[in-house]
C-alpha positions in Angstrom: 7.5 24.4 -41.5 6.7 28.1 -41.0 6.9 27.5 -37.2 10.4 26.1 -37.5 11.5 29.1 -39.6 9.9 31.5 -37.1 11.7 29.8 -34.2 15.0 30.2 -36.1 14.2 33.9 -36.7 13.4 34.3 -33.0 16.6 32.6 -32.0 18.6 34.7 -34.4 17.1 37.8 -32.9 17.5 36.6 -29.4 21.2 35.9 -29.8 22.0 39.0 -31.7 24.1 40.9 -29.2 26.0 43.4 -31.5 23.1 45.9 -31.8 22.8 46.1 -28.0 26.5 46.5 -27.6 26.6 49.2 -30.3 23.7 50.9 -28.6 25.7 51.1 -25.4 28.7 52.5 -27.1 26.6 55.1 -28.9 25.0 56.1 -25.6 28.5 56.5 -24.0 29.7 58.5 -27.0 26.7 60.8 -27.4 25.4 61.4 -23.9 27.1 61.6 -20.6 24.0 60.3 -18.8 25.4 57.5 -16.6 21.9 56.3 -15.6 21.0 55.6 -19.3 24.3 53.8 -19.9 23.8 51.8 -16.7 20.3 50.9 -17.7 21.5 49.7 -21.1 24.3 47.7 -19.7 21.9 46.0 -17.2 19.6 45.2 -20.1 22.6 43.8 -22.0 23.6 41.6 -19.1 20.1 40.3 -18.8 20.1 39.4 -22.5 23.4 37.6 -22.1 22.0 35.7 -19.1 18.9 34.8 -21.1 21.1 33.4 -23.9 23.1 31.4 -21.4 20.0 29.9 -20.0 18.7 28.9 -23.5 22.0 27.3 -24.3 22.0 25.3 -21.1 18.5 23.9 -22.0 19.8 22.4 -25.3 19.7 18.6 -24.9 23.1 17.0 -25.1 25.1 20.2 -24.7 26.9 18.7 -21.7 27.8 15.5 -23.6 31.5 15.2 -24.5 32.7 14.1 -27.9 33.8 10.7 -26.8 30.4 9.9 -25.4 28.7 11.2 -28.5 30.9 8.9 -30.6 30.1 5.9 -28.4 26.4 6.7 -28.7 26.6 7.1 -32.5 28.4 3.8 -32.8 25.9 2.1 -30.6 22.9 3.4 -32.5 24.5 2.6 -35.9 25.0 -1.0 -34.7 21.4 -1.2 -33.6 20.3 0.1 -36.9 22.4 -2.4 -38.8 21.0 -5.2 -36.7 17.4 -4.2 -37.3 18.0 -3.9 -41.0 19.5 -7.4 -41.0 16.5 -8.7 -39.1 14.1 -7.0 -41.4 15.8 -8.6 -44.4 15.5 -12.0 -42.7 11.8 -11.5 -42.0 11.2 -10.5 -45.6 12.6 -13.8 -46.9 10.3 -15.9 -44.7 7.8 -17.9 -46.7 4.9 -16.2 -45.0 5.9 -12.9 -46.7 7.3 -14.3 -50.0 4.3 -16.6 -51.0 0.8 -15.3 -51.4 -1.9 -17.7 -50.3 -4.2 -19.1 -53.0 -7.5 -17.2 -52.7 -9.4 -19.1 -55.4 -11.9 -20.6 -53.0 -13.3 -17.3 -52.1 
C-alpha cells in the first residue's frame, strides 16, 4: 500500500506545473538573463511533454464514453450470468447433501 501512495505522490509531483511556471515568471521579473529564462522554458516544455507521454500511456484513455458504456453493460451482464450459474450449482444435490461417512 505504501508503494501505491508513493506512486500517487510521484504523479502529483510530476504533474505539478505551477511551481515551474512561477519560477519562469520570477526569472523574467528579477533577471534579464535571457539564457536562464530560455533554459527554464525548455525545461518546462520537457516537463509538459513528459506529462503528455504519461497520459497517453493510461489504458483506455482513447476509449469514448459510448464504448465504455457498452463495455460496462457487457461485463455487468456477464457478471449477472455467472452469479446465476453459481446459484444453480449451489443447489445441485452434490453440494447440498453431505455424504454419509460412517463407514470410515
